[in-house]
C-alpha positions in Angstrom: -25.5 5.1 -13.5 -24.2 7.1 -10.5 -20.9 8.8 -10.6 -18.6 9.8 -7.8 -17.5 13.5 -7.5 -14.0 13.9 -8.7 -11.4 13.9 -5.9 -13.6 12.1 -3.4 -12.6 8.6 -2.2 -15.2 6.5 -0.4 -13.8 3.9 1.9 -15.6 1.3 3.8 -14.4 -0.4 7.0 -13.9 -4.1 6.5 -15.0 -6.2 9.4 -12.7 -8.7 11.1 -12.8 -11.8 8.9 -14.7 -14.8 10.2 -12.3 -17.2 11.9 -12.3 -21.0 12.2 -12.5 -20.5 16.0 -11.8 -18.0 18.7 -8.1 -19.0 18.8 -7.7 -18.1 15.1 -9.4 -14.7 15.7 -7.1 -14.0 18.7 -4.0 -15.0 16.6 -5.3 -12.7 13.7 -5.4 -9.8 16.1 -2.1 -10.7 17.7 -0.4 -10.6 14.3 -1.6 -7.0 13.7 -0.7 -5.7 17.2 2.6 -7.5 17.4 3.5 -6.3 13.9 2.8 -2.7 15.0 4.8 -3.2 18.2 7.8 -4.7 16.3 7.7 -1.9 13.8 7.9 0.7 16.6 10.7 -1.3 18.4 12.7 -1.7 15.2 12.4 1.9 14.3 13.5 3.1 17.7 16.4 0.6 17.6 17.4 2.0 14.1 17.0 5.6 15.2 19.2 5.1 18.3 21.9 2.9 16.8 22.2 4.5 13.4 21.2 8.1 13.9 22.0 9.0 17.6 25.0 6.7 18.1 26.1 6.6 14.5 27.2 3.4 12.7 30.8 4.6 12.8 30.6 4.6 16.6 29.1 1.2 17.2 31.7 -0.8 19.0 32.0 -3.6 21.5 32.6 -1.0 24.2 29.4 0.8 23.4 27.5 -2.6 23.5 29.1 -3.4 26.8 28.1 0.0 28.1 24.5 -0.6 27.0 24.1 -4.2 28.1 26.6 -4.6 30.9 29.7 -6.7 31.1 29.4 -10.5 31.5 29.6 -11.6 35.1 29.2 -8.2 36.6 26.2 -6.5 38.2 24.1 -4.2 36.0 22.5 -0.8 36.5 19.0 0.2 35.8 19.8 1.5 32.3 21.5 -1.7 31.3 18.5 -3.7 32.6 16.2 -1.5 30.5 18.3 -2.2 27.4 18.1 -5.9 28.1 14.4 -5.8 28.6 14.0 -3.8 25.4 15.9 -6.4 23.3 14.1 -9.2 25.1 10.7 -7.6 24.0 12.0 -7.6 20.4 13.2 -11.2 20.7 10.0 -12.5 22.2 7.6 -10.6 19.9 9.7 -11.5 16.8 9.7 -15.2 17.7 6.0 -15.4 18.5 5.0 -13.3 15.5 7.2 -15.4 13.2 6.0 -18.7 14.6 2.4 -17.6 14.2 3.0 -16.6 10.6 4.7 -19.9 9.8 1.7 -21.7 11.5 -0.7 -19.9 9.3 1.3 -20.6 6.1 1.8 -24.2 7.0 -2.0 -24.6 7.6 -2.6 -23.2 4.1 -0.2 -25.6 2.4 -0.2 -28.8 4.5 -3.2 -28.4 6.8 -5.1 -31.2 5.0 -2.3 -33.6 6.1 -2.6 -33.5 9.9 0.4 -35.7 10.5 2.8 -33.6 8.3 1.4 -30.4 9.8 1.9 -31.6 13.3 5.5 -32.8 12.6 6.4 -29.6 10.8 5.0 -27.4 13.5 6.8 -29.5 16.2 10.1 -28.8 14.4 9.3 -25.1 14.1 8.4 -24.8 17.8 11.6 -26.7 18.7 13.8 -24.4 16.6 12.0 -21.3 17.9 12.5 -22.4 21.5 16.2 -23.1 20.9 16.8 -19.7 19.3 14.8 -17.9 22.0 16.8 -19.7 24.7 20.1 -18.8 23.1 19.0 -15.1 22.6 17.8 -15.0 26.2 21.1 -16.4 27.5 23.0 -13.8 25.5 20.9 -11.0 27.0 21.1 -12.3 30.5 24.9 -12.8 30.6 25.7 -9.6 28.8 28.6 -8.7 26.5 32.2 -9.6 26.9 34.7 -6.7 26.6 37.8 -7.5 24.5 
């Protein structure tokens, strides 16, 4: 019987799991990278809105200042904010849809018809939410 020295942890690197096909391997990697990107984007959003601006100072005027007013031209800074939130929206929708796809495959993958119908509904709802979010970002905020 061999014993490990106290205080020493031996770790092994696990290989990427075998996938059903190359698409599944790509989606497995996408989940890891998009999750990391979303974490960084969410933390920077939190840091800016809650620490730099402060929750007591978040107003419609501050949002209009960041995003630009609806119907008016925007400056480079406002464009950057819109692109930043578009990245969060796009990555979140793709990441979430891929997660739902994997879970649905685990539970109803053996019934191809139910899986196809369910995923069709998920894709439709995701497209609708993405379009509405994109329109909100494109048209900017309304000052009241």
